[in-house]
BANUSE-61539 format. One line per field, with one value per residue (C-alpha): residue number from 1; residue in three letters; chain; x, y, z. Coordinates in steps of 0.25 Angstrom, whole numbers. Example, Ala and Ser with C-alpha at 12.3 -4.5 7.8 and 13.67 -1.06 7.14 Angstrom:
<tipas>
k: [1:2]
r: [Ala:Ser]
c: [A:A]
x: [49:55]
y: [-18:-4]
z: [31:29]
</tipas>
This chain:
<tipas>
k: [1:2:3:4:5:6:7:8:9:10:11:12:13:14:15:16:17:18:19:20:21:22:23:24:25:26:27:28:29:30:31:32:33:34:35:36:37:38:39:40:41:42:43:44:45:46:47:48:49:50:51:52:53:54:55:56:57:58:59:60:61:62:63:64:65:66:67:68:69:70:71:72:73:74:75:76:77:78:79:80:81:82:83:84:85:86:87:88:89:90:91:92:93:94:95:96:97:98:99:100:101:102:103:104:105:106:107:108:109:110:111:112:113:114:115:116:117:118:119:120:121:122:123:124:125:126:127:128:129:130:131:132:133:134:135:136:137:138:139:140:141:142:143:144:145:146:147:148:149:150:151:152:153:154:155:156:157:158:159:160:161:162:163:164:165:166:167:168:169:170:171:172:173:174:175:176:177:178:179:180:181:182:183:184:185:186:187:188:189:190:191:192:193:194:195:196:197:198:199:200:201:202:203:204:205:206:207:208:209:210:211:212:213:214:215:216:217:218:219:220:221:222:223:224:225:226:227:228:229:230:231:232:233:234:235:236:237:238:239:240:241:242:243:244:245:246:247:248:249:250:251:252:253:254:255:256:257:258:259:260:261:262:263:264:265:266:267:268:269:270:271:272:273:274:275:276:277:278:279:280:281:282:283:284:285:286:287:288:289:290:291:292:293:294:295:296:297:298:299:300:301:302:303:304:305:306:307:308:309:310:311:312:313:314:315:316:317:318:319:320:321:322:323:324:325:326:327:328:329:330:331:332:333:334:335:336:337:338:339:340:341:342:343:344:345:346:347:348:349:350:351:352:353:354:355:356:357:358:359:360:361:362:363:364:365:366:367:368:369:370:371:372:373:374:375:376:377:378:379:380:381:382:383:384:385:386:387:388:389:390:391:392:393:394:395:396:397:398:399:400:401:402:403:404:405:406:407:408:409:410:411:412:413:414:415:416:417:418:419:420:421:422:423:424:425:426:427:428:429:430:431:432:433:434:435:436:437:438:439:440:441:442:443:444:445:446:447:448:449:450:451:452:453:454:455:456:457:458:459:460:461:462:463:464:465:466:467:468:469:470:471:472:473:474:475:476:477:478:479:480:481:482:483:484:485:486:487:488:489:490:491:492:493:494:495:496:497:498:499:500:501:502:503:504:505:506:507:508:509:510:511:512:513:514:515:516:517:518:519:520:521:522:523:524:525:526:527:528:529:530:531:532:533:534:535:536:537:538:539:540:541:542:543:544:545:546:547:548:549:550:551:552:553:554:555:556:557:558:559:560:561:562:563:564:565:566:567:568:569:570:571:572:573:574:575:576:577:578:579:580:581:582:583:584:585:586:587:588:589:590:591:592:593:594:595:596:597:598:599:600:601:602:603:604:605:606:607:608:609:610:611:612:613:614:615:616:617:618:619:620:621:622:623:624:625:626:627:628:629:630:631:632:633:634:635:636:637:638:639:640:641:642:643:644:645:646:647:648:649:650:651:652:653:654:655:656:657:658:659:660:661:662:663:664:665:666:667:668:669:670:671:672:673:674:675:676:677:678:679:680:681:682:683:684:685:686:687:688:689:690:691:692:693:694:695:696:697:698:699:700:701:702:703:704:705:706:707:708:709:710:711:712:713:714:715:716:717:718:719:720:721:722:723:724:725:726:727:728:729:730:731:732:733:734:735:736:737:738:739:740:741:742:743:744:745:746:747:748:749:750:751:752:753:754:755:756:757:758:759:760:761:762:763:764:765:766:767:768:769:770:771:772:773:774:775:776:777:778:779:780:781:782:783:784:785:786:787:788:789]
r: [Met:Thr:Gly:Leu:Phe:Lys:Lys:Pro:Ala:Leu:Pro:Thr:Ala:Asn:Gly:Arg:Thr:Ala:Thr:Ala:Ser:Gly:Gly:Asp:Gln:Asp:Ala:Gln:Gly:Leu:Ser:Thr:Arg:Ser:Ser:Val:Ala:Ser:Thr:Asp:Asp:His:Asn:Met:Ser:Ser:Ile:Ser:Pro:Ser:Ser:Thr:Ala:Pro:Thr:Val:Asp:Ser:Thr:Glu:Asp:Val:Pro:Ile:His:Asn:Phe:Lys:Lys:Ser:Ser:Ala:Ala:Leu:Arg:Asp:Gln:Ile:Ala:Lys:Ala:Lys:Ala:Ala:Arg:Arg:Ala:Val:Asp:Arg:Glu:Val:Ser:Ser:Thr:Ser:Gln:Pro:Pro:Leu:Lys:Ser:Pro:Leu:Val:Pro:Thr:Asp:Thr:Thr:Phe:Asp:Phe:Gly:Leu:Ser:Asp:Asp:Pro:Phe:Gly:Leu:Lys:Lys:Leu:Glu:Asp:Ala:Gly:Gly:Lys:Val:Met:Met:Ser:Arg:Ile:Ser:Ala:Ala:Arg:Thr:Thr:Gly:Arg:Leu:Asn:Ile:Ala:Ala:Met:Ser:Leu:Lys:Gln:Ile:Pro:Asp:Glu:Val:Leu:Lys:Met:Tyr:Asp:Leu:Glu:Ala:Val:Asn:Gly:His:Gly:Gly:Ser:Trp:Ala:Glu:Cys:Val:Asp:Leu:Thr:Arg:Phe:Val:Ala:Ala:Asp:Asn:Glu:Leu:Glu:Thr:Leu:Asp:Asp:Ala:Leu:Phe:Pro:Asp:Ala:Asp:Pro:Ser:Asp:Gly:Ala:Asp:Asp:Asp:Asp:Tyr:Gln:Gly:His:Gln:Phe:Gly:Gly:Leu:Glu:Ala:Leu:Asp:Leu:His:Gly:Asn:Met:Leu:Ile:Ser:Leu:Pro:Leu:Gly:Leu:Arg:Arg:Leu:Gln:Val:Leu:Thr:Thr:Leu:Asn:Leu:Ser:Gln:Asn:Lys:Leu:Thr:Asn:Asn:Cys:Phe:Glu:Val:Ile:Ser:Gln:Ile:Lys:Pro:Leu:Arg:Asp:Leu:Lys:Leu:Gly:Asn:Asn:Leu:Leu:Tyr:Gly:Arg:Leu:Asp:Asp:Ser:Leu:Thr:Asp:Leu:Glu:Asn:Leu:Glu:Ser:Leu:Asp:Leu:His:Gly:Asn:Asn:Ile:Ser:Ala:Leu:Pro:Gln:His:Met:Glu:Arg:Leu:Ser:Ser:Leu:Arg:Ile:Leu:Asn:Ile:Asn:Glu:Asn:Asp:Leu:Thr:Gln:Leu:Pro:Phe:Glu:Glu:Leu:Ser:Lys:Leu:Ser:Leu:Thr:Glu:Leu:Ser:Ala:Arg:Lys:Asn:Lys:Leu:Thr:Gly:Thr:Leu:Ile:Gly:Ala:Gly:Val:Gln:Arg:Met:Gln:His:Leu:Gln:Thr:Leu:Asp:Val:Gly:Ile:Asn:Gln:Leu:Thr:Ala:Leu:Thr:Ala:Ser:Ser:Ser:Leu:Glu:Leu:Pro:Ala:Leu:His:Gln:Leu:Thr:Val:Ser:Met:Asn:Arg:Ile:Gln:Ser:Leu:Pro:Asp:Ile:Gly:Ser:Trp:Thr:Ser:Leu:Leu:Thr:Ile:His:Gly:Asp:Glu:Asn:Ser:Ile:Ala:Glu:Phe:Pro:Glu:Gly:Phe:Ser:Leu:Leu:Lys:Asn:Leu:Arg:His:Val:Asp:Phe:Thr:Ser:Asn:Asp:Ile:Arg:Val:Val:Pro:Ala:Glu:Ile:Ser:Arg:Met:Arg:Ser:Leu:Gly:Met:Leu:Arg:Met:Ser:Gly:Asn:Pro:Leu:Arg:Asp:Lys:Lys:Phe:Thr:Ser:Phe:Ser:Thr:Glu:Glu:Leu:Lys:Ala:Ala:Leu:Ala:Ala:Arg:Ile:Glu:Pro:Pro:Glu:Glu:Gln:Pro:Thr:Glu:Asp:Thr:Gly:Tyr:Met:Gly:Asn:Ile:Pro:Glu:Glu:Asp:Val:Arg:Gly:Asn:Ser:His:Val:Pro:Ser:Glu:Thr:Lys:Val:Arg:Asp:Gln:Asp:Arg:Ala:Asp:Ser:Asp:Ser:Glu:Asp:Phe:Ala:Thr:Pro:Pro:Thr:Ser:Ala:His:Asn:Ser:Pro:Val:Arg:Gln:Arg:Ser:Asn:Thr:Ala:Ser:Ala:Val:Thr:Trp:Pro:Ile:Lys:Gln:Gly:Gly:Ile:Leu:Asp:Arg:Ser:Ala:Thr:Gln:Ser:Ser:Ser:Leu:His:Pro:Val:Val:Cys:Ser:Lys:Leu:Ala:Ala:Gln:Gln:Thr:Val:Arg:Glu:Val:Arg:Leu:His:Asn:Asn:Thr:Phe:Thr:Ser:Ile:Pro:Ser:Ser:Leu:Ser:Phe:Phe:Ala:Asp:Thr:Leu:Thr:Ser:Leu:Ser:Ile:Ser:His:Asn:Glu:Leu:Val:Gly:Glu:Ser:Tyr:Ile:Gly:Val:Asp:Ile:Leu:Asp:Leu:Thr:Ala:Leu:Lys:Glu:Leu:Asn:Met:Ser:His:Asn:Arg:Met:Thr:Ser:Leu:Leu:Pro:Leu:Thr:Thr:Gln:Leu:Arg:Ala:Pro:Asn:Leu:Ala:Lys:Leu:Asp:Ala:Ser:Cys:Asn:Arg:Ile:Thr:Thr:Leu:Pro:Val:Leu:Arg:Asp:Phe:Phe:Pro:Ser:Leu:Thr:Val:Leu:Leu:Ile:Asn:Asp:Asn:His:Leu:Glu:Asp:Leu:Ser:Asp:Ser:Trp:Ile:Gln:Gly:Leu:Lys:Ile:Val:Asp:Ala:Arg:Asn:Asn:Asp:Ile:Ala:His:Leu:Asn:Pro:Arg:Ile:Gly:Leu:Leu:Gly:Gly:Ser:Gly:Gly:Leu:Glu:Arg:Leu:Glu:Val:Thr:Gly:Asn:Arg:Phe:Arg:Val:Pro:Arg:Trp:Asn:Ile:Leu:Asp:Leu:Gly:Thr:Ala:Ala:Thr:Leu:Arg:Trp:Leu:Arg:Gly:Arg:Met:Pro:Val:Ala:Glu:Met:Ala:Glu:Trp:Lys:Leu:Lys:Ala:Gly:Glu:Ala:Gly:Glu:Asp:Phe:Glu:Glu]
c: [A:A:A:A:A:A:A:A:A:A:A:A:A:A:A:A:A:A:A:A:A:A:A:A:A:A:A:A:A:A:A:A:A:A:A:A:A:A:A:A:A:A:A:A:A:A:A:A:A:A:A:A:A:A:A:A:A:A:A:A:A:A:A:A:A:A:A:A:A:A:A:A:A:A:A:A:A:A:A:A:A:A:A:A:A:A:A:A:A:A:A:A:A:A:A:A:A:A:A:A:A:A:A:A:A:A:A:A:A:A:A:A:A:A:A:A:A:A:A:A:A:A:A:A:A:A:A:A:A:A:A:A:A:A:A:A:A:A:A:A:A:A:A:A:A:A:A:A:A:A:A:A:A:A:A:A:A:A:A:A:A:A:A:A:A:A:A:A:A:A:A:A:A:A:A:A:A:A:A:A:A:A:A:A:A:A:A:A:A:A:A:A:A:A:A:A:A:A:A:A:A:A:A:A:A:A:A:A:A:A:A:A:A:A:A:A:A:A:A:A:A:A:A:A:A:A:A:A:A:A:A:A:A:A:A:A:A:A:A:A:A:A:A:A:A:A:A:A:A:A:A:A:A:A:A:A:A:A:A:A:A:A:A:A:A:A:A:A:A:A:A:A:A:A:A:A:A:A:A:A:A:A:A:A:A:A:A:A:A:A:A:A:A:A:A:A:A:A:A:A:A:A:A:A:A:A:A:A:A:A:A:A:A:A:A:A:A:A:A:A:A:A:A:A:A:A:A:A:A:A:A:A:A:A:A:A:A:A:A:A:A:A:A:A:A:A:A:A:A:A:A:A:A:A:A:A:A:A:A:A:A:A:A:A:A:A:A:A:A:A:A:A:A:A:A:A:A:A:A:A:A:A:A:A:A:A:A:A:A:A:A:A:A:A:A:A:A:A:A:A:A:A:A:A:A:A:A:A:A:A:A:A:A:A:A:A:A:A:A:A:A:A:A:A:A:A:A:A:A:A:A:A:A:A:A:A:A:A:A:A:A:A:A:A:A:A:A:A:A:A:A:A:A:A:A:A:A:A:A:A:A:A:A:A:A:A:A:A:A:A:A:A:A:A:A:A:A:A:A:A:A:A:A:A:A:A:A:A:A:A:A:A:A:A:A:A:A:A:A:A:A:A:A:A:A:A:A:A:A:A:A:A:A:A:A:A:A:A:A:A:A:A:A:A:A:A:A:A:A:A:A:A:A:A:A:A:A:A:A:A:A:A:A:A:A:A:A:A:A:A:A:A:A:A:A:A:A:A:A:A:A:A:A:A:A:A:A:A:A:A:A:A:A:A:A:A:A:A:A:A:A:A:A:A:A:A:A:A:A:A:A:A:A:A:A:A:A:A:A:A:A:A:A:A:A:A:A:A:A:A:A:A:A:A:A:A:A:A:A:A:A:A:A:A:A:A:A:A:A:A:A:A:A:A:A:A:A:A:A:A:A:A:A:A:A:A:A:A:A:A:A:A:A:A:A:A:A:A:A:A:A:A:A:A:A:A:A:A:A:A:A:A:A:A:A:A:A:A:A:A:A:A:A:A:A:A:A:A:A:A:A:A:A:A:A:A:A:A:A:A:A:A:A:A:A:A:A:A:A:A:A:A:A:A:A:A:A:A:A:A:A:A:A:A:A:A:A:A:A:A:A:A:A:A:A:A:A:A:A:A:A:A:A:A:A:A:A:A:A:A:A:A:A:A:A:A:A:A:A:A:A:A:A:A:A:A:A:A:A:A:A:A:A:A:A:A:A:A:A:A:A:A:A:A:A:A:A:A:A]
x: [-348:-342:-355:-352:-340:-344:-336:-333:-339:-331:-332:-326:-315:-312:-312:-301:-293:-293:-290:-278:-273:-274:-262:-268:-273:-260:-253:-260:-250:-252:-260:-273:-270:-265:-278:-286:-278:-279:-294:-295:-287:-297:-309:-303:-300:-314:-320:-322:-313:-324:-324:-310:-310:-305:-314:-311:-316:-309:-296:-297:-300:-288:-279:-265:-258:-261:-253:-241:-241:-242:-230:-222:-225:-220:-207:-205:-206:-196:-186:-188:-185:-172:-167:-170:-162:-150:-150:-149:-138:-129:-131:-126:-114:-110:-110:-102:-90:-80:-77:-67:-54:-46:-33:-20:-9:4:13:28:27:17:17:2:-2:-16:-13:-21:-17:-15:-10:-5:-17:-9:-20:-28:-16:-16:-31:-28:-17:-26:-36:-25:-21:-35:-38:-25:-28:-42:-36:-26:-37:-42:-29:-19:-9:-7:2:4:18:23:12:22:18:26:18:9:-5:-16:-25:-15:-14:-29:-33:-39:-47:-62:-65:-55:-60:-75:-72:-67:-77:-70:-73:-66:-69:-61:-48:-36:-22:-12:-1:7:10:18:22:34:39:34:40:39:49:43:31:21:21:6:8:16:14:23:13:10:-3:-6:-5:-18:-26:-34:-35:-48:-43:-31:-31:-21:-9:-15:-2:2:-1:9:17:25:29:35:40:52:55:52:60:59:69:63:53:42:44:30:35:40:25:23:22:20:29:37:42:47:53:60:69:73:70:80:80:93:98:89:77:81:77:63:65:72:59:50:52:44:51:55:58:66:70:79:86:90:90:100:105:120:131:129:115:108:109:94:91:94:82:73:74:63:70:71:75:83:86:96:102:105:110:124:125:139:136:125:120:126:120:114:111:100:92:89:78:86:85:88:98:100:112:115:121:127:140:143:157:155:143:142:141:144:130:123:127:118:106:97:101:96:100:111:114:125:128:135:141:156:158:173:182:176:161:159:168:175:165:153:153:138:126:115:103:110:105:109:122:125:137:140:147:156:171:171:184:179:165:169:181:176:180:167:156:143:131:122:109:116:109:116:129:133:147:148:157:166:181:179:191:185:173:172:168:154:152:143:134:125:113:121:114:121:134:137:152:155:166:174:189:185:196:190:177:173:176:164:158:155:148:136:125:115:124:117:123:137:143:159:160:172:181:195:191:200:196:182:181:177:167:157:153:146:138:125:117:126:119:127:142:148:163:165:176:185:199:196:206:196:192:181:173:170:161:155:141:139:136:147:157:152:153:167:171:164:174:185:180:184:171:171:176:165:165:166:153:149:145:159:163:150:153:166:162:155:163:166:161:148:143:152:159:172:186:186:186:185:198:191:187:201:206:195:199:214:210:202:214:223:214:213:228:228:217:225:237:228:225:212:205:206:194:194:196:184:172:173:164:152:148:134:137:146:135:125:134:135:126:125:122:108:108:98:85:86:97:106:118:126:130:145:149:152:142:136:126:118:120:106:109:113:101:92:99:97:83:80:87:84:75:82:75:85:97:108:116:121:135:138:140:126:122:108:98:101:90:94:86:74:76:73:61:51:59:68:63:75:86:98:106:111:126:127:129:114:115:105:93:99:100:89:89:80:71:61:66:55:57:43:47:56:53:65:75:88:95:102:116:116:116:102:95:80:71:63:70:65:50:52:61:59:46:45:30:34:45:43:57:66:79:85:93:107:105:103:88:82:67:58:47:34:39:26:20:30:33:19:24:36:35:49:58:72:77:86:99:96:93:78:74:59:50:37:25:21:35:33:18:15:29:30:45:53:67:71:82:94:89:87:72:70:55:46:33:22:13:22:15:3:9:10:-1:-6:1:9:23:28:43:48:63:67:78:91:84:84:71:70:56:52:63:71:64:51:58:64:50:47:39:25:30:36:23:15:23:22:7:7:12:2:-9:-22:-30:-21:-21:-36:-37:-27:-35:-47:-41:-34:-47:-46:-32:-27:-33:-26:-13:-14:-15]
y: [175:186:186:172:177:183:195:194:204:215:212:198:204:214:202:195:207:210:195:195:208:205:201:189:182:184:176:164:161:156:144:151:159:147:139:151:152:137:138:150:142:130:139:146:133:128:141:139:146:156:161:164:177:189:200:214:211:198:204:216:207:197:200:200:205:192:184:193:191:176:176:184:175:163:170:174:159:154:165:161:146:150:158:147:137:146:148:133:132:142:135:121:128:135:122:114:123:124:138:146:147:160:159:155:165:158:166:166:157:146:136:134:136:130:117:105:92:85:94:83:74:63:58:54:45:39:36:30:22:16:13:5:-2:-7:-11:-19:-26:-29:-36:-43:-50:-57:-59:-62:-51:-38:-27:-14:-11:3:10:18:9:10:-1:-12:-5:-10:-13:-24:-30:-31:-34:-47:-42:-45:-30:-26:-37:-33:-18:-18:-26:-39:-53:-62:-74:-67:-65:-73:-74:-64:-71:-59:-46:-35:-22:-18:-4:2:8:-3:-4:-15:-25:-25:-39:-38:-40:-53:-58:-68:-78:-92:-93:-106:-99:-91:-103:-104:-89:-83:-69:-73:-66:-74:-70:-63:-63:-77:-82:-73:-79:-67:-54:-42:-31:-26:-11:-7:-3:-16:-17:-30:-41:-46:-59:-64:-66:-79:-83:-82:-97:-96:-83:-87:-73:-62:-49:-40:-33:-18:-17:-14:-28:-33:-47:-49:-51:-65:-69:-68:-71:-84:-89:-88:-102:-102:-91:-93:-79:-69:-56:-47:-38:-24:-25:-23:-37:-38:-48:-63:-67:-74:-89:-90:-86:-101:-106:-102:-115:-112:-99:-99:-85:-76:-61:-54:-43:-29:-32:-32:-47:-52:-67:-77:-86:-99:-112:-106:-120:-121:-112:-125:-118:-106:-103:-88:-80:-65:-59:-47:-34:-39:-41:-55:-60:-74:-84:-98:-106:-119:-117:-110:-121:-131:-123:-123:-108:-103:-89:-83:-68:-62:-49:-37:-43:-44:-58:-61:-72:-85:-86:-101:-110:-122:-131:-127:-136:-134:-126:-133:-123:-109:-101:-87:-83:-68:-63:-51:-38:-45:-48:-62:-68:-81:-88:-102:-109:-122:-125:-132:-125:-130:-121:-129:-120:-106:-97:-83:-80:-66:-63:-49:-38:-48:-51:-65:-70:-83:-91:-106:-116:-113:-124:-132:-120:-124:-115:-102:-91:-78:-74:-60:-60:-45:-37:-48:-53:-65:-68:-79:-86:-97:-111:-118:-105:-109:-122:-114:-116:-107:-95:-83:-70:-68:-55:-55:-40:-33:-46:-50:-60:-60:-72:-76:-91:-94:-105:-94:-93:-107:-102:-100:-96:-85:-72:-61:-61:-48:-47:-32:-27:-39:-39:-48:-51:-49:-35:-35:-45:-35:-28:-40:-45:-59:-64:-57:-63:-77:-75:-70:-82:-92:-88:-92:-106:-116:-123:-138:-146:-151:-165:-169:-173:-181:-167:-162:-167:-162:-148:-148:-142:-130:-117:-107:-95:-101:-106:-104:-91:-98:-100:-115:-120:-135:-142:-147:-132:-128:-138:-134:-120:-123:-131:-119:-110:-119:-119:-104:-103:-112:-104:-92:-98:-102:-92:-83:-90:-104:-109:-113:-127:-127:-117:-107:-112:-102:-99:-102:-116:-118:-113:-122:-134:-131:-138:-140:-153:-155:-163:-173:-166:-155:-147:-138:-135:-123:-120:-116:-115:-100:-97:-83:-87:-98:-99:-98:-107:-118:-116:-117:-130:-136:-132:-138:-151:-154:-150:-140:-139:-134:-124:-122:-109:-107:-103:-95:-81:-78:-63:-66:-77:-83:-80:-92:-100:-97:-108:-117:-110:-121:-131:-124:-125:-122:-112:-109:-97:-95:-90:-82:-67:-62:-48:-37:-37:-40:-55:-58:-53:-43:-53:-61:-75:-85:-98:-103:-117:-111:-115:-113:-101:-100:-86:-87:-81:-70:-55:-52:-40:-42:-53:-42:-46:-60:-55:-47:-56:-70:-77:-90:-93:-106:-101:-108:-105:-93:-93:-79:-81:-75:-62:-47:-46:-35:-36:-46:-44:-52:-64:-72:-62:-66:-80:-86:-100:-95:-102:-102:-89:-90:-76:-78:-71:-58:-44:-43:-32:-36:-48:-44:-54:-50:-55:-69:-71:-84:-90:-103:-102:-89:-89:-75:-78:-69:-56:-42:-43:-33:-36:-48:-44:-50:-52:-63:-71:-71:-79:-93:-103:-113:-111:-99:-96:-109:-106:-92:-90:-76:-79:-70:-57:-44:-44:-48:-52:-63:-69:-81:-90:-87:-89:-102:-108:-108:-101:-103:-97:-85:-83:-84:-74:-64:-65:-62:-48:-45:-34:-40:-34:-41:-54:-54:-51:-62:-72:-68:-70:-83:-88:-102:-104:-92:-96:-110:-103:-94:-105]
z: [-42:-34:-25:-20:-12:1:6:21:31:36:50:47:39:50:60:52:51:66:69:59:64:79:87:94:81:74:85:82:71:56:59:59:47:39:43:38:25:22:25:15:5:6:4:-8:-14:-13:-20:-35:-45:-48:-34:-33:-41:-32:-28:-23:-10:-7:-11:-2:10:10:23:16:29:37:27:28:43:42:33:42:54:46:42:57:62:51:55:70:67:59:70:80:71:70:85:87:77:84:97:91:84:97:105:94:92:103:108:102:109:109:101:108:108:112:122:124:136:130:119:118:103:105:98:100:108:95:84:75:76:82:91:78:74:88:86:72:78:88:78:70:82:86:71:71:84:80:67:75:84:71:63:75:69:76:70:77:71:69:78:87:99:112:118:114:115:125:114:109:123:124:110:114:125:123:125:114:105:106:106:92:85:86:91:100:91:80:88:86:93:89:82:76:83:76:84:77:74:87:99:109:120:128:127:139:146:144:129:132:146:152:156:152:145:152:166:164:159:172:174:170:169:161:147:140:132:120:112:115:101:94:83:78:86:79:88:79:78:92:104:113:124:130:128:137:143:139:124:129:131:116:112:97:94:82:77:85:79:88:79:80:95:107:113:119:122:134:124:122:136:131:116:119:127:114:110:97:90:76:71:80:75:85:74:78:93:104:105:108:111:111:110:122:121:124:110:106:114:102:95:85:80:65:62:71:67:76:66:70:84:91:93:94:95:93:105:108:103:91:86:96:86:78:70:66:51:50:58:55:64:54:60:73:79:77:75:72:70:76:63:71:78:66:57:65:62:50:46:33:34:42:41:49:41:46:59:63:59:56:52:47:47:47:55:50:58:49:37:32:34:28:27:27:15:18:24:26:33:25:31:41:43:39:32:28:27:32:38:31:17:14:20:15:13:3:6:5:-4:-1:5:9:14:9:16:23:22:16:8:2:2:4:-6:-9:-20:-10:-8:-19:-16:-15:-23:-19:-13:-8:-5:-9:-2:4:1:-7:-17:-25:-29:-19:-22:-28:-33:-47:-42:-37:-47:-40:-37:-42:-36:-31:-26:-24:-25:-19:-16:-20:-32:-43:-52:-56:-59:-73:-68:-64:-79:-77:-65:-73:-61:-56:-60:-52:-49:-43:-44:-44:-34:-36:-41:-53:-63:-74:-71:-81:-73:-63:-73:-79:-76:-71:-85:-91:-81:-83:-98:-97:-87:-96:-108:-99:-97:-108:-113:-111:-123:-132:-135:-150:-156:-168:-175:-174:-188:-193:-189:-195:-209:-203:-207:-195:-203:-207:-193:-181:-177:-171:-175:-176:-190:-193:-198:-211:-214:-212:-222:-232:-231:-233:-245:-251:-248:-256:-268:-267:-268:-280:-287:-285:-292:-305:-315:-313:-324:-318:-310:-295:-291:-282:-280:-268:-257:-254:-240:-242:-247:-234:-225:-232:-229:-214:-204:-189:-182:-176:-163:-159:-155:-166:-158:-165:-155:-159:-144:-141:-155:-154:-165:-167:-178:-185:-200:-206:-218:-208:-200:-212:-216:-202:-201:-215:-211:-196:-185:-175:-162:-153:-156:-146:-148:-133:-130:-143:-148:-153:-152:-157:-159:-173:-183:-190:-180:-187:-196:-184:-180:-182:-174:-164:-150:-142:-143:-134:-137:-122:-119:-132:-134:-135:-130:-127:-135:-149:-148:-158:-173:-179:-187:-179:-175:-177:-168:-167:-161:-151:-136:-128:-130:-121:-122:-108:-105:-115:-113:-117:-111:-115:-121:-129:-142:-141:-140:-153:-162:-158:-161:-153:-149:-143:-134:-120:-113:-113:-106:-105:-92:-90:-98:-95:-97:-89:-93:-99:-110:-109:-116:-116:-125:-136:-132:-128:-124:-115:-101:-96:-95:-89:-87:-75:-73:-80:-76:-74:-65:-65:-67:-72:-71:-85:-90:-85:-86:-92:-90:-81:-78:-75:-70:-67:-57:-55:-60:-55:-52:-40:-38:-41:-46:-37:-50:-54:-43:-51:-63:-56:-56:-66:-79:-74:-68:-62:-59:-56:-52:-47:-37:-38:-40:-33:-26:-12:-11:-12:-4:-9:1:-6:-20:-15:-13:-28:-38:-31:-18:-26:-34:-21:-14:-26:-26:-11:-15:-25:-23:-17:-29:-40:-33:-32:-47:-50:-42:-49:-63:-59:-53:-46:-52:-45:-32:-33:-37:-25:-15]
</tipas>
């Protein structure tokens, strides 16, 4: 087998050696050698395994040094490629980096510290402000409302002036077909001193109808313009060309009286605000040319007189002239208007406010003339203000108020810090009056008739020289209770049941000192017999047996009126005898128990005898105090539907939830107490739908407290905030009537509350977070959508 391998000839081997070692052959590269190597490999692979055995001659003839040179050449090529790559990277880095600057060394005569032109990055904010401006302008083209308030603008930007140019519309991805007229423009709280005439050109839009180059009045459709909080000293004459402008707010600027030359020509104006400007003296009569004006705000100026012929402002409803220098008001002219609100607080008004010629102001609802120097409200003895809701005359020198008996809508009187000597005539006739403040006056006597004013929830009398000093520390309810004791109760007409009640002993049923005459005679007879028995020997027997108390109680009964009414009101009772109650329950059906105007300190437990039939219980005007107005044992009144506990001194309804079992209770009246918080009553009284909790001290009204109720009266409390979630309680089967007037919260305002429960709930829903409203609508389904509409 070894003889088959032919040994190469010596000259051939020498020739290969010479070729490999020659300088010219070495320069041909690795391609020739690689091809030879591949050919050799192919030939070796074609030889049978038996021919691959090494021999001594073949091992000695392999040129090992040729392979070493080819590897060295390959490494050399790789090294050159890496060096070239590094050279290119160095050139790129050297061109991208700016040349290093030598450090600055400040001298004594220079202030160059090498800072950049924008060390605090304000240019970035300017760029951001520009982006905000462009985004607002783009949105205004489609919504018709542009708001560029509080952007530190010293003039209206050109982007606003050209916002409707075709290039500006198309340049920001807009479409001319989507653009609408600008109806509301707000540029408040900036630094504007003047307005460019190009913004409001003084040109009639009809003049350019035939001009092809006429661009039109791009702000001609404005309905509301708000420029308050700037530094305007004049107005462009072109404002008079705004034919649909109804609201103009120019408060907190530097405008003087000459501004009326322009304003008086804006005929469509309905709402004008010029508060906190530099107006002075008598106002220009041209102001009365605004016949459509409904609201005029001139507070915070130096106005000394209103313009003449104020009656020409026939549409005026609200007039605010607070904090000026007015010494009198032309009520003869103002009474001819349909004013609803008149505020002249903190002026220099003196003497009598309303002259004798004014007898009636039909529509006036709010009159505020506090902090002046008035001595009388009116010179007429019979001024009629039938719609007046609030009267404020605080901090004046008024000595007496006129007859207010005809002011039937009056809710609030602020008359503190005056010299009022007595309550005005007709005061006790005001059935709707709720809040009265007569602090720091000269009142000495409080009329006892005030105790009959059920709606009066707050009466402040501190700082007065009252004859009864203790009244100054009394709460309103305590004062009314003390005054009620001074009024003689009306004489009760004798009824057919008078003789029937004659046999009831005082110690068994009633706690009063009155004893029927028959009882006195019987006691006298018993006293005589006792004397006779005392004279007889001890072994002698009594002439008659001594009456036992139990036998007397079993003989007592109370009359039941038609309809199953047990009336024990105004009897000075403090308890109900259980023996009598059990007897009545066995003989007759008692459906209603009246215990009002007594001295009960707790709900009588003997009422449990009427548990199956009693549907109505009245225990108002008693002495239920704090949280101890119900016994320790559970009172079971399964048939009870109506419970009246008003006009007491309870502080919580929590004892009812733990000690009273009334599953059918539908109406609960706890008004005129001292309750500060409520439990979730529906958890304990599932049938409850009506809750009267007015005239208490509630500080909050949670939606969970009144959920499921249909009627809630929470007037005249101390509620500081109305929970918006209450708005979700309406709808079919939900809250139908909500009364929350007379509380501390300021929103929603009374004009919203006056519209009714539906409007109040709708206003509250508008303050709900969007996410919660969406969840509510999802749960409510179609009913929720209908209710929202």
